[in-house]
CHARMM-style PDB file with segment names, atoms N, HN, CA, C and O in Angstrom:
ATOM      1  N   UNK     1       0.993  -1.171   0.071  1.00  0.00      PROA
ATOM      2  CA  UNK     1      -0.157   0.309   0.404  1.00  0.00      PROA
ATOM      3  C   UNK     1       1.297   0.990  -0.369  1.00  0.00      PROA
ATOM      4  O   UNK     1       2.362   0.703  -0.915  1.00  0.00      PROA
ATOM      5  N   UNK     2       0.344   2.186   0.095  1.00  0.00      PROA
ATOM      6  HN  UNK     2      -0.521   2.419   0.539  1.00  0.00      PROA
ATOM      7  CA  UNK     2       0.782   3.066   0.919  1.00  0.00      PROA
ATOM      8  C   UNK     2       2.125   4.066   1.693  1.00  0.00      PROA
ATOM      9  O   UNK     2       2.742   5.053   1.294  1.00  0.00      PROA
ATOM     10  N   UNK     3       2.172   3.482   2.601  1.00  0.00      PROA
ATOM     11  HN  UNK     3       1.671   2.680   2.925  1.00  0.00      PROA
ATOM     12  CA  UNK     3       3.436   2.612   3.848  1.00  0.00      PROA
ATOM     13  C   UNK     3       4.431   2.043   2.599  1.00  0.00      PROA
ATOM     14  O   UNK     3       5.454   2.675   2.338  1.00  0.00      PROA
ATOM     15  N   UNK     4       4.219   1.296   2.137  1.00  0.00      PROA
ATOM     16  HN  UNK     4       3.388   0.782   2.349  1.00  0.00      PROA
ATOM     17  CA  UNK     4       6.044   0.697   1.395  1.00  0.00      PROA
ATOM     18  C   UNK     4       5.673   1.546   0.236  1.00  0.00      PROA
ATOM     19  O   UNK     4       5.254   0.875  -0.707  1.00  0.00      PROA
ATOM     20  N   UNK     5       5.695   2.448   0.092  1.00  0.00      PROA
ATOM     21  HN  UNK     5       6.036   2.993   0.858  1.00  0.00      PROA
ATOM     22  CA  UNK     5       5.376   3.091  -1.247  1.00  0.00      PROA
ATOM     23  C   UNK     5       6.315   4.002  -1.465  1.00  0.00      PROA
ATOM     24  O   UNK     5       7.066   4.280  -2.399  1.00  0.00      PROA
ATOM     25  N   UNK     6       5.991   4.632   0.205  1.00  0.00      PROA
ATOM     26  HN  UNK     6       5.381   4.405   0.965  1.00  0.00      PROA
ATOM     27  CA  UNK     6       7.049   5.768   0.468  1.00  0.00      PROA
ATOM     28  C   UNK     6       8.459   5.154   1.725  1.00  0.00      PROA
ATOM     29  O   UNK     6       9.396   5.805   2.186  1.00  0.00      PROA
ATOM     30  N   UNK     7       8.163   4.029   1.906  1.00  0.00      PROA
ATOM     31  HN  UNK     7       7.402   3.500   1.531  1.00  0.00      PROA
ATOM     32  CA  UNK     7       9.784   3.232   2.341  1.00  0.00      PROA
ATOM     33  C   UNK     7      10.885   3.637   0.958  1.00  0.00      PROA
ATOM     34  O   UNK     7      11.910   4.315   0.882  1.00  0.00      PROA
ATOM     35  N   UNK     8       9.998   2.760  -0.134  1.00  0.00      PROA
ATOM     36  HN  UNK     8       9.165   2.210  -0.072  1.00  0.00      PROA
ATOM     37  CA  UNK     8      10.833   2.799  -1.133  1.00  0.00      PROA
ATOM     38  C   UNK     8      10.661   2.816  -2.602  1.00  0.00      PROA
ATOM     39  O   UNK     8      10.905   2.001  -3.492  1.00  0.00      PROA
ATOM     40  N   UNK     9       9.985   4.433  -2.557  1.00  0.00      PROA
ATOM     41  HN  UNK     9       9.787   5.096  -1.834  1.00  0.00      PROA
ATOM     42  CA  UNK     9       9.957   5.463  -3.578  1.00  0.00      PROA
ATOM     43  C   UNK     9       9.591   6.229  -2.774  1.00  0.00      PROA
ATOM     44  O   UNK     9       8.375   6.104  -2.627  1.00  0.00      PROA
ATOM     45  N   UNK    10      10.335   7.590  -1.648  1.00  0.00      PROA
ATOM     46  HN  UNK    10      11.323   7.692  -1.767  1.00  0.00      PROA
ATOM     47  CA  UNK    10       9.306   8.759  -1.422  1.00  0.00      PROA
ATOM     48  C   UNK    10       8.636   9.602  -2.130  1.00  0.00      PROA
ATOM     49  O   UNK    10       8.455   9.411  -3.333  1.00  0.00      PROA
ATOM     50  N   UNK    11       8.222  10.541  -1.560  1.00  0.00      PROA
ATOM     51  HN  UNK    11       8.369  10.696  -0.583  1.00  0.00      PROA
ATOM     52  CA  UNK    11       8.120  12.078  -2.265  1.00  0.00      PROA
ATOM     53  C   UNK    11       9.090  12.561  -1.461  1.00  0.00      PROA
ATOM     54  O   UNK    11       9.445  12.278  -0.317  1.00  0.00      PROA
ATOM     55  N   UNK    12       9.762  13.995  -2.946  1.00  0.00      PROA
ATOM     56  HN  UNK    12       9.474  14.225  -3.875  1.00  0.00      PROA
ATOM     57  CA  UNK    12       9.843  14.715  -2.425  1.00  0.00      PROA
ATOM     58  C   UNK    12      10.546  15.959  -0.999  1.00  0.00      PROA
ATOM     59  O   UNK    12      11.551  16.225  -0.339  1.00  0.00      PROA
ATOM     60  N   UNK    13       8.614  16.484  -1.325  1.00  0.00      PROA
ATOM     61  HN  UNK    13       7.798  16.268  -1.861  1.00  0.00      PROA
ATOM     62  CA  UNK    13       8.670  17.445  -0.420  1.00  0.00      PROA
ATOM     63  C   UNK    13       8.400  17.030   0.806  1.00  0.00      PROA
ATOM     64  O   UNK    13       8.006  17.968   1.499  1.00  0.00      PROA
ATOM     65  N   UNK    14       8.468  15.531   1.638  1.00  0.00      PROA
ATOM     66  HN  UNK    14       8.788  14.769   1.075  1.00  0.00      PROA
ATOM     67  CA  UNK    14       8.778  15.041   2.605  1.00  0.00      PROA
ATOM     68  C   UNK    14       9.997  14.230   3.408  1.00  0.00      PROA
ATOM     69  O   UNK    14      10.043  13.537   4.424  1.00  0.00      PROA
ATOM     70  N   UNK    15      11.299  14.845   2.059  1.00  0.00      PROA
ATOM     71  HN  UNK    15      11.262  15.407   1.233  1.00  0.00      PROA
ATOM     72  CA  UNK    15      12.707  14.373   2.360  1.00  0.00      PROA
ATOM     73  C   UNK    15      13.674  15.073   2.781  1.00  0.00      PROA
ATOM     74  O   UNK    15      14.746  14.986   3.378  1.00  0.00      PROA
ATOM     75  N   UNK    16      12.928  15.855   2.255  1.00  0.00      PROA
ATOM     76  HN  UNK    16      12.056  15.926   1.769  1.00  0.00      PROA
ATOM     77  CA  UNK    16      14.608  17.746   1.974  1.00  0.00      PROA
ATOM     78  C   UNK    16      14.372  17.918   3.999  1.00  0.00      PROA
ATOM     79  O   UNK    16      13.200  18.077   4.341  1.00  0.00      PROA
ATOM     80  N   UNK    17      15.174  17.889   4.868  1.00  0.00      PROA
ATOM     81  HN  UNK    17      16.126  17.760   4.590  1.00  0.00      PROA
ATOM     82  CA  UNK    17      14.902  18.977   6.091  1.00  0.00      PROA
ATOM     83  C   UNK    17      15.726  19.792   6.153  1.00  0.00      PROA
ATOM     84  O   UNK    17      16.471  19.700   5.177  1.00  0.00      PROA
ATOM     85  N   UNK    18      16.125  20.941   7.127  1.00  0.00      PROA
ATOM     86  HN  UNK    18      15.520  21.015   7.920  1.00  0.00      PROA
ATOM     87  CA  UNK    18      16.762  22.060   6.692  1.00  0.00      PROA
ATOM     88  C   UNK    18      16.845  22.306   8.980  1.00  0.00      PROA
ATOM     89  O   UNK    18      15.892  22.687   9.660  1.00  0.00      PROA
ATOM     90  N   UNK    19      18.003  21.995   9.424  1.00  0.00      PROA
ATOM     91  HN  UNK    19      18.777  21.686   8.871  1.00  0.00      PROA
ATOM     92  CA  UNK    19      17.092  22.222  10.854  1.00  0.00      PROA
ATOM     93  C   UNK    19      16.032  21.835  11.278  1.00  0.00      PROA
ATOM     94  O   UNK    19      15.180  22.594  11.739  1.00  0.00      PROA
ATOM     95  N   UNK    20      15.929  20.764  11.203  1.00  0.00      PROA
ATOM     96  HN  UNK    20      16.621  20.147  10.828  1.00  0.00      PROA
ATOM     97  CA  UNK    20      14.799  19.558  11.640  1.00  0.00      PROA
ATOM     98  C   UNK    20      13.261  20.342  11.124  1.00  0.00      PROA
ATOM     99  O   UNK    20      12.180  19.994  11.600  1.00  0.00      PROA
ATOM    100  N   UNK    21      13.428  21.654   9.877  1.00  0.00      PROA
ATOM    101  HN  UNK    21      14.306  21.937   9.490  1.00  0.00      PROA
ATOM    102  CA  UNK    21      12.088  21.883   9.811  1.00  0.00      PROA
ATOM    103  C   UNK    21      11.908  21.531   8.023  1.00  0.00      PROA
ATOM    104  O   UNK    21      12.574  22.072   7.141  1.00  0.00      PROA
ATOM    105  N   UNK    22      10.973  20.628   7.846  1.00  0.00      PROA
ATOM    106  HN  UNK    22      10.432  20.189   8.563  1.00  0.00      PROA
ATOM    107  CA  UNK    22      10.576  20.292   6.251  1.00  0.00      PROA
ATOM    108  C   UNK    22      10.431  21.541   5.776  1.00  0.00      PROA
ATOM    109  O   UNK    22       9.683  22.422   6.199  1.00  0.00      PROA
ATOM    110  N   UNK    23      11.667  21.593   4.298  1.00  0.00      PROA
ATOM    111  HN  UNK    23      12.275  20.877   3.954  1.00  0.00      PROA
ATOM    112  CA  UNK    23      10.578  22.444   3.622  1.00  0.00      PROA
ATOM    113  C   UNK    23       9.198  22.733   2.996  1.00  0.00      PROA
ATOM    114  O   UNK    23       8.278  21.967   2.709  1.00  0.00      PROA
ATOM    115  N   UNK    24       9.284  23.589   2.917  1.00  0.00      PROA
ATOM    116  HN  UNK    24      10.032  24.211   3.151  1.00  0.00      PROA
ATOM    117  CA  UNK    24       7.606  23.990   2.253  1.00  0.00      PROA
ATOM    118  C   UNK    24       8.242  24.122   0.604  1.00  0.00      PROA
ATOM    119  O   UNK    24       9.420  24.384   0.363  1.00  0.00      PROA
ATOM    120  N   UNK    25       7.383  23.924  -0.238  1.00  0.00      PROA
ATOM    121  HN  UNK    25       6.426  23.711  -0.042  1.00  0.00      PROA
ATOM    122  CA  UNK    25       6.621  24.189  -1.640  1.00  0.00      PROA
ATOM    123  C   UNK    25       7.106  22.969  -2.229  1.00  0.00      PROA
ATOM    124  O   UNK    25       6.831  22.963  -3.429  1.00  0.00      PROA
ATOM    125  N   UNK    26       7.456  22.377  -2.018  1.00  0.00      PROA
ATOM    126  HN  UNK    26       7.679  22.382  -1.044  1.00  0.00      PROA
ATOM    127  CA  UNK    26       7.913  21.132  -3.036  1.00  0.00      PROA
ATOM    128  C   UNK    26       7.351  20.416  -3.099  1.00  0.00      PROA
ATOM    129  O   UNK    26       6.876  19.842  -2.119  1.00  0.00      PROA
ATOM    130  N   UNK    27       7.046  19.977  -4.806  1.00  0.00      PROA
ATOM    131  HN  UNK    27       7.431  20.443  -5.602  1.00  0.00      PROA
ATOM    132  CA  UNK    27       5.429  19.278  -4.985  1.00  0.00      PROA
ATOM    133  C   UNK    27       6.246  18.175  -4.973  1.00  0.00      PROA
ATOM    134  O   UNK    27       7.467  18.029  -5.029  1.00  0.00      PROA
ATOM    135  N   UNK    28       4.616  16.883  -4.826  1.00  0.00      PROA
ATOM    136  HN  UNK    28       3.624  17.002  -4.781  1.00  0.00      PROA
ATOM    137  CA  UNK    28       4.320  15.931  -4.406  1.00  0.00      PROA
ATOM    138  C   UNK    28       5.078  15.064  -5.650  1.00  0.00      PROA
ATOM    139  O   UNK    28       4.340  14.384  -6.363  1.00  0.00      PROA
ATOM    140  N   UNK    29       6.795  15.073  -5.981  1.00  0.00      PROA
ATOM    141  HN  UNK    29       7.395  15.626  -5.403  1.00  0.00      PROA
ATOM    142  CA  UNK    29       6.967  14.064  -7.188  1.00  0.00      PROA
ATOM    143  C   UNK    29       7.446  12.941  -6.859  1.00  0.00      PROA
ATOM    144  O   UNK    29       8.632  12.970  -6.529  1.00  0.00      PROA
ATOM    145  N   UNK    30       6.951  11.993  -6.835  1.00  0.00      PROA
ATOM    146  HN  UNK    30       5.988  11.970  -7.102  1.00  0.00      PROA
ATOM    147  CA  UNK    30       7.895  10.801  -6.217  1.00  0.00      PROA
ATOM    148  C   UNK    30       9.286  10.613  -6.326  1.00  0.00      PROA
ATOM    149  O   UNK    30       9.418  11.073  -7.460  1.00  0.00      PROA
ATOM    150  N   UNK    31      10.426  10.277  -5.987  1.00  0.00      PROA
ATOM    151  HN  UNK    31      10.318   9.904  -5.065  1.00  0.00      PROA
ATOM    152  CA  UNK    31      11.618  10.655  -5.564  1.00  0.00      PROA
ATOM    153  C   UNK    31      12.456  10.694  -7.282  1.00  0.00      PROA
ATOM    154  O   UNK    31      13.159  11.397  -8.008  1.00  0.00      PROA
ATOM    155  N   UNK    32      11.545   8.996  -7.180  1.00  0.00      PROA
ATOM    156  HN  UNK    32      10.974   8.425  -6.590  1.00  0.00      PROA
ATOM    157  CA  UNK    32      12.702   7.936  -8.812  1.00  0.00      PROA
ATOM    158  C   UNK    32      11.888   9.067 -10.182  1.00  0.00      PROA
ATOM    159  O   UNK    32      12.296   9.842 -11.047  1.00  0.00      PROA
ATOM    160  N   UNK    33      11.032   8.737  -9.866  1.00  0.00      PROA
ATOM    161  HN  UNK    33      10.701   8.107  -9.164  1.00  0.00      PROA
ATOM    162  CA  UNK    33      10.487   9.773 -10.967  1.00  0.00      PROA
ATOM    163  C   UNK    33      10.976  10.829 -11.361  1.00  0.00      PROA
ATOM    164  O   UNK    33      11.052  11.001 -12.578  1.00  0.00      PROA
ATOM    165  N   UNK    34      11.542  12.040 -10.283  1.00  0.00      PROA
ATOM    166  HN  UNK    34      11.480  11.900  -9.295  1.00  0.00      PROA
ATOM    167  CA  UNK    34      11.564  12.977 -10.313  1.00  0.00      PROA
ATOM    168  C   UNK    34      13.596  13.442  -9.944  1.00  0.00      PROA
ATOM    169  O   UNK    34      14.096  14.539  -9.699  1.00  0.00      PROA
ATOM    170  N   UNK    35      14.487  11.561 -10.108  1.00  0.00      PROA
ATOM    171  HN  UNK    35      14.080  10.670 -10.306  1.00  0.00      PROA
ATOM    172  CA  UNK    35      15.002  11.920 -10.369  1.00  0.00      PROA
ATOM    173  C   UNK    35      15.726  11.713 -12.298  1.00  0.00      PROA
ATOM    174  O   UNK    35      16.726  12.156 -12.862  1.00  0.00      PROA
ATOM    175  N   UNK    36      14.577  10.829 -12.735  1.00  0.00      PROA
ATOM    176  HN  UNK    36      13.765  10.469 -12.276  1.00  0.00      PROA
ATOM    177  CA  UNK    36      15.097  10.046 -13.744  1.00  0.00      PROA
ATOM    178  C   UNK    36      14.547  11.569 -14.489  1.00  0.00      PROA
ATOM    179  O   UNK    36      15.358  12.093 -15.252  1.00  0.00      PROA
ATOM    180  N   UNK    37      13.387  12.180 -14.312  1.00  0.00      PROA
ATOM    181  HN  UNK    37      12.728  11.754 -13.692  1.00  0.00      PROA
ATOM    182  CA  UNK    37      13.284  13.223 -15.053  1.00  0.00      PROA
ATOM    183  C   UNK    37      14.476  14.561 -15.251  1.00  0.00      PROA
ATOM    184  O   UNK    37      14.745  15.336 -16.169  1.00  0.00      PROA
ATOM    185  N   UNK    38      14.930  14.363 -14.015  1.00  0.00      PROA
ATOM    186  HN  UNK    38      14.711  13.734 -13.269  1.00  0.00      PROA
ATOM    187  CA  UNK    38      16.143  15.821 -13.946  1.00  0.00      PROA
ATOM    188  C   UNK    38      17.216  14.811 -14.307  1.00  0.00      PROA
ATOM    189  O   UNK    38      17.859  15.538 -15.064  1.00  0.00      PROA
ATOM    190  N   UNK    39      17.546  14.233 -14.309  1.00  0.00      PROA
ATOM    191  HN  UNK    39      17.024  13.642 -13.694  1.00  0.00      PROA
ATOM    192  CA  UNK    39      19.087  13.616 -15.705  1.00  0.00      PROA
ATOM    193  C   UNK    39      18.585  13.452 -16.893  1.00  0.00      PROA
ATOM    194  O   UNK    39      19.307  13.242 -17.868  1.00  0.00      PROA
ATOM    195  N   UNK    40      17.081  13.539 -16.971  1.00  0.00      PROA
ATOM    196  HN  UNK    40      16.495  13.709 -16.179  1.00  0.00      PROA
ATOM    197  CA  UNK    40      16.644  13.579 -18.726  1.00  0.00      PROA
ATOM    198  C   UNK    40      16.629  14.791 -19.342  1.00  0.00      PROA
ATOM    199  O   UNK    40      16.708  14.860 -20.568  1.00  0.00      PROA
ATOM    200  N   UNK    41      16.521  15.943 -18.518  1.00  0.00      PROA
ATOM    201  HN  UNK    41      16.458  15.886 -17.522  1.00  0.00      PROA
ATOM    202  CA  UNK    41      16.330  17.427 -18.549  1.00  0.00      PROA
ATOM    203  C   UNK    41      17.471  17.743 -18.324  1.00  0.00      PROA
ATOM    204  O   UNK    41      17.575  18.919 -18.673  1.00  0.00      PROA
ATOM    205  N   UNK    42      18.773  17.240 -17.790  1.00  0.00      PROA
ATOM    206  HN  UNK    42      18.689  16.284 -17.507  1.00  0.00      PROA
ATOM    207  CA  UNK    42      20.116  17.744 -17.464  1.00  0.00      PROA
ATOM    208  C   UNK    42      20.984  17.720 -19.089  1.00  0.00      PROA
ATOM    209  O   UNK    42      21.481  18.563 -19.835  1.00  0.00      PROA
ATOM    210  N   UNK    43      20.804  16.209 -19.079  1.00  0.00      PROA
ATOM    211  HN  UNK    43      20.400  15.523 -18.473  1.00  0.00      PROA
ATOM    212  CA  UNK    43      21.219  15.654 -20.411  1.00  0.00      PROA
ATOM    213  C   UNK    43      21.448  16.259 -22.106  1.00  0.00      PROA
ATOM    214  O   UNK    43      22.373  16.205 -22.917  1.00  0.00      PROA
ATOM    215  N   UNK    44      19.661  17.007 -22.096  1.00  0.00      PROA
ATOM    216  HN  UNK    44      18.910  17.051 -21.438  1.00  0.00      PROA
ATOM    217  CA  UNK    44      19.506  17.497 -23.122  1.00  0.00      PROA
ATOM    218  C   UNK    44      19.169  18.671 -23.222  1.00  0.00      PROA
ATOM    219  O   UNK    44      18.403  19.009 -24.124  1.00  0.00      PROA
ATOM    220  N   UNK    45      19.722  19.670 -22.211  1.00  0.00      PROA
ATOM    221  HN  UNK    45      20.345  19.395 -21.479  1.00  0.00      PROA
ATOM    222  CA  UNK    45      20.633  21.080 -22.128  1.00  0.00      PROA
ATOM    223  C   UNK    45      22.131  20.508 -21.961  1.00  0.00      PROA
ATOM    224  O   UNK    45      22.983  21.286 -22.391  1.00  0.00      PROA
ATOM    225  N   UNK    46      22.472  19.667 -21.586  1.00  0.00      PROA
ATOM    226  HN  UNK    46      21.780  19.035 -21.237  1.00  0.00      PROA
ATOM    227  CA  UNK    46      24.126  19.540 -22.057  1.00  0.00      PROA
ATOM    228  C   UNK    46      24.465  19.199 -23.926  1.00  0.00      PROA
ATOM    229  O   UNK    46      25.027  19.673 -24.913  1.00  0.00      PROA
ATOM    230  N   UNK    47      23.654  18.038 -23.456  1.00  0.00      PROA
ATOM    231  HN  UNK    47      23.198  17.653 -22.654  1.00  0.00      PROA
ATOM    232  CA  UNK    47      23.663  17.764 -25.251  1.00  0.00      PROA
ATOM    233  C   UNK    47      23.725  18.895 -26.447  1.00  0.00      PROA
ATOM    234  O   UNK    47      24.631  19.023 -27.270  1.00  0.00      PROA
ATOM    235  N   UNK    48      22.022  20.013 -26.280  1.00  0.00      PROA
ATOM    236  HN  UNK    48      21.285  19.910 -25.612  1.00  0.00      PROA
ATOM    237  CA  UNK    48      22.485  20.556 -27.087  1.00  0.00      PROA
ATOM    238  C   UNK    48      23.778  22.097 -26.825  1.00  0.00      PROA
ATOM    239  O   UNK    48      24.213  22.653 -27.834  1.00  0.00      PROA
ATOM    240  N   UNK    49      24.141  22.491 -25.668  1.00  0.00      PROA
ATOM    241  HN  UNK    49      23.787  22.040 -24.849  1.00  0.00      PROA
ATOM    242  CA  UNK    49      25.113  23.184 -25.501  1.00  0.00      PROA
ATOM    243  C   UNK    49      26.050  22.685 -26.445  1.00  0.00      PROA
ATOM    244  O   UNK    49      26.202  23.214 -27.546  1.00  0.00      PROA
ATOM    245  N   UNK    50      26.896  21.357 -25.932  1.00  0.00      PROA
ATOM    246  HN  UNK    50      26.773  20.928 -25.037  1.00  0.00      PROA
ATOM    247  CA  UNK    50      28.158  20.871 -25.561  1.00  0.00      PROA
ATOM    248  C   UNK    50      28.626  19.912 -27.277  1.00  0.00      PROA
ATOM    249  O   UNK    50      29.502  19.948 -28.141  1.00  0.00      PROA
ATOM    250  N   UNK    51      27.485  19.219 -26.978  1.00  0.00      PROA
ATOM    251  HN  UNK    51      26.773  19.189 -26.277  1.00  0.00      PROA
ATOM    252  CA  UNK    51      27.908  18.063 -28.048  1.00  0.00      PROA
ATOM    253  C   UNK    51      26.847  18.246 -29.248  1.00  0.00      PROA
ATOM    254  O   UNK    51      26.603  17.199 -29.847  1.00  0.00      PROA
ATOM    255  N   UNK    52      26.196  19.363 -29.686  1.00  0.00      PROA
ATOM    256  HN  UNK    52      26.395  20.214 -29.199  1.00  0.00      PROA
ATOM    257  CA  UNK    52      25.670  19.227 -31.413  1.00  0.00      PROA
ATOM    258  C   UNK    52      26.194  20.129 -31.894  1.00  0.00      PROA
ATOM    259  O   UNK    52      26.220  21.243 -31.370  1.00  0.00      PROA
ATOM    260  N   UNK    53      26.748  19.824 -33.048  1.00  0.00      PROA
ATOM    261  HN  UNK    53      26.727  18.920 -33.474  1.00  0.00      PROA
ATOM    262  CA  UNK    53      27.495  21.280 -33.918  1.00  0.00      PROA
ATOM    263  C   UNK    53      28.955  21.306 -33.662  1.00  0.00      PROA
ATOM    264  O   UNK    53      29.831  22.146 -33.866  1.00  0.00      PROA
ATOM    265  N   UNK    54      28.927  19.568 -32.916  1.00  0.00      PROA
ATOM    266  HN  UNK    54      28.215  18.886 -32.750  1.00  0.00      PROA
ATOM    267  CA  UNK    54      30.492  19.955 -33.002  1.00  0.00      PROA
ATOM    268  C   UNK    54      31.269  19.418 -33.849  1.00  0.00      PROA
ATOM    269  O   UNK    54      32.407  19.886 -33.800  1.00  0.00      PROA
ATOM    270  N   UNK    55      31.117  18.653 -34.579  1.00  0.00      PROA
ATOM    271  HN  UNK    55      30.193  18.273 -34.620  1.00  0.00      PROA
ATOM    272  CA  UNK    55      31.515  17.669 -36.013  1.00  0.00      PROA
ATOM    273  C   UNK    55      32.043  19.008 -37.272  1.00  0.00      PROA
ATOM    274  O   UNK    55      33.074  19.225 -37.908  1.00  0.00      PROA
ATOM    275  N   UNK    56      30.179  19.918 -37.111  1.00  0.00      PROA
ATOM    276  HN  UNK    56      29.341  19.742 -36.594  1.00  0.00      PROA
ATOM    277  CA  UNK    56      30.138  20.365 -38.344  1.00  0.00      PROA
ATOM    278  C   UNK    56      30.591  22.157 -38.834  1.00  0.00      PROA
ATOM    279  O   UNK    56      29.843  23.126 -38.701  1.00  0.00      PROA
ATOM    280  N   UNK    57      31.671  22.171 -39.271  1.00  0.00      PROA
ATOM    281  HN  UNK    57      32.279  21.384 -39.380  1.00  0.00      PROA
ATOM    282  CA  UNK    57      32.237  23.647 -38.913  1.00  0.00      PROA
ATOM    283  C   UNK    57      30.927  24.534 -39.528  1.00  0.00      PROA
ATOM    284  O   UNK    57      30.396  24.313 -40.617  1.00  0.00      PROA
ATOM    285  N   UNK    58      30.554  25.546 -38.608  1.00  0.00      PROA
ATOM    286  HN  UNK    58      30.985  25.726 -37.724  1.00  0.00      PROA
ATOM    287  CA  UNK    58      29.959  27.009 -39.531  1.00  0.00      PROA
ATOM    288  C   UNK    58      31.232  28.041 -39.202  1.00  0.00      PROA
ATOM    289  O   UNK    58      32.155  28.290 -38.426  1.00  0.00      PROA
ATOM    290  N   UNK    59      30.552  28.429 -40.388  1.00  0.00      PROA
ATOM    291  HN  UNK    59      29.802  28.227 -41.018  1.00  0.00      PROA
ATOM    292  CA  UNK    59      31.477  30.265 -40.911  1.00  0.00      PROA
ATOM    293  C   UNK    59      30.420  30.936 -41.115  1.00  0.00      PROA
ATOM    294  O   UNK    59      29.579  30.662 -41.971  1.00  0.00      PROA
ATOM    295  N   UNK    60      30.363  32.235 -40.042  1.00  0.00      PROA
ATOM    296  HN  UNK    60      31.046  32.458 -39.347  1.00  0.00      PROA
ATOM    297  CA  UNK    60      29.396  33.395 -40.028  1.00  0.00      PROA
ATOM    298  C   UNK    60      29.983  33.560 -41.249  1.00  0.00      PROA
ATOM    299  O   UNK    60      31.088  33.196 -41.650  1.00  0.00      PROA
ATOM    300  N   UNK    61      28.852  34.321 -41.938  1.00  0.00      PROA
ATOM    301  HN  UNK    61      27.954  34.616 -41.612  1.00  0.00      PROA
ATOM    302  CA  UNK    61      29.035  35.352 -43.318  1.00  0.00      PROA
ATOM    303  C   UNK    61      29.414  37.061 -42.649  1.00  0.00      PROA
ATOM    304  O   UNK    61      28.989  37.957 -41.921  1.00  0.00      PROA
ATOM    305  N   UNK    62      30.403  36.694 -43.438  1.00  0.00      PROA
ATOM    306  HN  UNK    62      30.749  35.966 -44.030  1.00  0.00      PROA
ATOM    307  CA  UNK    62      30.759  38.517 -43.381  1.00  0.00      PROA
ATOM    308  C   UNK    62      29.980  39.767 -43.284  1.00  0.00      PROA
ATOM    309  O   UNK    62      30.640  40.625 -42.698  1.00  0.00      PROA
ATOM    310  N   UNK    63      28.925  40.139 -43.613  1.00  0.00      PROA
ATOM    311  HN  UNK    63      28.388  39.442 -44.089  1.00  0.00      PROA
ATOM    312  CA  UNK    63      28.146  40.861 -44.277  1.00  0.00      PROA
ATOM    313  C   UNK    63      27.582  40.430 -43.737  1.00  0.00      PROA
ATOM    314  O   UNK    63      28.285  40.385 -42.727  1.00  0.00      PROA
ATOM    315  N   UNK    64      26.531  39.869 -43.431  1.00  0.00      PROA
ATOM    316  HN  UNK    64      25.960  39.905 -44.252  1.00  0.00      PROA
ATOM    317  CA  UNK    64      25.066  39.363 -42.937  1.00  0.00      PROA
ATOM    318  C   UNK    64      25.888  38.901 -41.293  1.00  0.00      PROA
ATOM    319  O   UNK    64      25.983  39.368 -40.158  1.00  0.00      PROA
ATOM    320  N   UNK    65      26.142  38.241 -41.720  1.00  0.00      PROA
ATOM    321  HN  UNK    65      26.065  37.862 -42.642  1.00  0.00      PROA
ATOM    322  CA  UNK    65      25.605  37.727 -40.052  1.00  0.00      PROA
ATOM    323  C   UNK    65      25.689  36.252 -39.949  1.00  0.00      PROA
ATOM    324  O   UNK    65      26.193  35.547 -39.074  1.00  0.00      PROA
ATOM    325  N   UNK    66      25.036  35.934 -41.118  1.00  0.00      PROA
ATOM    326  HN  UNK    66      24.627  36.507 -41.828  1.00  0.00      PROA
ATOM    327  CA  UNK    66      24.675  34.687 -40.705  1.00  0.00      PROA
ATOM    328  C   UNK    66      24.677  33.163 -40.871  1.00  0.00      PROA
ATOM    329  O   UNK    66      24.151  32.989 -41.971  1.00  0.00      PROA
ATOM    330  N   UNK    67      24.997  31.961 -40.347  1.00  0.00      PROA
ATOM    331  HN  UNK    67      25.423  32.103 -39.454  1.00  0.00      PROA
ATOM    332  CA  UNK    67      25.901  30.833 -40.584  1.00  0.00      PROA
ATOM    333  C   UNK    67      25.817  30.232 -41.573  1.00  0.00      PROA
ATOM    334  O   UNK    67      24.684  30.397 -42.026  1.00  0.00      PROA
ATOM    335  N   UNK    68      26.742  29.241 -42.539  1.00  0.00      PROA
ATOM    336  HN  UNK    68      27.662  29.107 -42.170  1.00  0.00      PROA
ATOM    337  CA  UNK    68      26.435  29.276 -43.010  1.00  0.00      PROA
ATOM    338  C   UNK    68      27.763  27.545 -43.133  1.00  0.00      PROA
ATOM    339  O   UNK    68      28.951  27.256 -42.986  1.00  0.00      PROA
ATOM    340  N   UNK    69      26.816  27.098 -43.389  1.00  0.00      PROA
ATOM    341  HN  UNK    69      25.851  27.333 -43.509  1.00  0.00      PROA
ATOM    342  CA  UNK    69      27.336  25.468 -43.062  1.00  0.00      PROA
ATOM    343  C   UNK    69      28.105  24.898 -44.014  1.00  0.00      PROA
ATOM    344  O   UNK    69      27.635  24.731 -45.140  1.00  0.00      PROA
ATOM    345  N   UNK    70      29.708  24.425 -43.633  1.00  0.00      PROA
ATOM    346  HN  UNK    70      30.089  24.561 -42.719  1.00  0.00      PROA
ATOM    347  CA  UNK    70      30.027  24.548 -44.621  1.00  0.00      PROA
ATOM    348  C   UNK    70      30.981  22.934 -44.715  1.00  0.00      PROA
ATOM    349  OT1 UNK    70      31.567  22.623 -45.752  1.00  0.00      PROA
TER     350      UNK     70
END
């Protein structure tokens, strides 16, 4: 039931506390799904910034400033 789920996959809004005070305002999301979603989002951001377009050399046109793929 619900008690078992709280043991192996707790909600993040009841997980974190500072000085004995539980943090308010966190959404009631399950920990596992939250971590998976966070990894997907961070991985996508990393891919867009660091990996995509590395092999293609892009030269900017001096007059228009538009990218020309060569």
